[in-house]
C-alpha positions in Angstrom: -9.7 -18.5 4.7 -10.1 -14.8 4.1 -9.5 -12.7 7.2 -11.7 -9.7 8.0 -10.1 -6.4 7.1 -9.9 -4.0 10.0 -12.2 -1.0 9.7 -9.3 1.5 10.1 -7.8 0.0 6.9 -10.9 0.6 4.6 -10.0 4.0 3.3 -6.4 2.9 2.7 -7.5 -0.2 0.9 -9.9 1.9 -1.2 -7.2 4.4 -2.1 -4.8 1.6 -3.1 -7.5 0.0 -5.2 -8.0 3.3 -7.1 -4.6 2.9 -8.9 -4.7 1.5 -12.5 -4.7 -2.3 -12.5 -4.8 -2.6 -8.7 -6.8 -5.5 -7.2 -7.1 -7.1 -3.8 -6.0 -10.7 -3.3 -5.9 -13.0 -0.2 -2.8 -15.2 -0.2 -2.7 -17.2 3.0 -5.9 -15.5 4.1 -4.4 -12.0 4.4 -5.4 -9.0 2.4 -2.8 -7.6 -0.1 -3.1 -5.1 -2.9 -1.4 -6.1 -6.1 -0.7 -4.8 -9.6 -0.1 -7.7 -12.0 1.6 -10.4 -9.9 3.3 -8.0 -7.5 2.2 -6.9 -4.1 2.4 -3.2 -3.3 0.6 -3.1 0.0 0.0 -5.6 2.8 -3.1 -4.9 5.0 -3.1 -6.6 8.4 -2.6 -6.3 12.1 0.2 -6.8 14.5 0.3 -9.4 17.3 -1.7 -7.0 19.5 -4.5 -6.8 16.9 -3.6 -3.2 15.9 -4.2 -2.6 12.2 -1.2 -1.8 10.0 -0.2 -1.4 6.4 3.1 -2.4 4.9 4.4 -0.6 1.8 7.6 -0.6 -0.3 9.4 2.7 0.1 12.6 2.7 -2.0 12.9 6.5 -1.9 11.5 7.6 1.5 12.1 4.5 3.7 14.8 6.1 5.8 12.7 9.3 6.3 9.7 7.4 7.5 11.8 5.3 9.8 13.5 8.4 11.2 10.2 10.0 12.0 9.3 7.0 14.1 6.1 6.5 12.1 6.9 3.1 10.8 9.2 0.1 11.4 11.0 -2.2 9.0 8.6 -4.9 7.9 9.3 -8.4 9.2 10.2 -11.6 7.4 13.3 -9.8 6.0 11.3 -7.4 3.8 12.6 -4.4 5.8 16.0 -4.7 4.1 14.3 -4.2 0.8 12.7 -0.9 1.8 9.4 -2.3 3.1 8.0 -0.3 6.1 5.0 -1.2 8.3 2.9 1.6 9.7 0.3 1.4 12.4 -2.9 3.0 11.1 -5.0 3.2 14.4 -3.1 6.3 15.5 -4.7 9.3 13.8 -2.6 12.4 12.9 -2.2 14.4 9.7 1.5 13.5 9.2 0.8 9.7 9.6 -2.1 9.9 7.2 -0.1 11.8 4.6 2.8 9.4 4.9 0.5 6.4 4.5 -1.1 7.9 1.4 2.2 9.0 -0.1 3.6 5.5 0.8 0.9 3.7 -1.1 1.6 5.8 -4.2 5.4 5.3 -3.9 5.0 1.6 -3.4 2.7 1.3 -6.4 5.1 3.3 -8.6 8.0 1.1 -7.5 6.5 -2.0 -8.9 3.8 -1.1 -11.5 4.5 -1.5 -15.2 5.5 1.8 -16.9 2.4 1.6 -19.0 0.2 1.8 -15.9 2.3 4.6 -14.4 1.8 6.5 -17.6 -1.9 5.9 -17.3 -1.8 7.1 -13.7 0.0 10.3 -14.8 -2.6 10.9 -17.5 -0.2 10.3 -20.4 -2.3 7.3 -21.6 -6.1 7.4 -21.9 -7.7 5.1 -19.4 -9.0 1.8 -20.7 -11.9 1.9 -18.3 -15.2 1.7 -20.0 -17.3 4.8 -19.7 -20.1 6.6 -21.4 -19.5 7.5 -25.1 
């Protein structure tokens, strides 16, 4: 069963899907964004129904947690740098951290070939007009 994605997550989902090789999947009915077989973003909601996104932040995890913008992701993922951020609070810093977090999470798990494509070192394989 596919769960409905909360409207506050649409722009974050679209941004995550803009990365090379990224696609949406629905394991156990929940929306995740993957590259290859690896998840780089979980889109969901907490027990109160508030929308959130979880991303892997191997570099900025402690900074985000110290700013009180996110909390360690449950199920033991927090100890591996995963941070969950509520997205229904709107402020410029939170929006920047979410956007940067999606990029950091992608870069932490994507194959080097796709990161090079993202950085413009490899021409895109996307079909376009000739």
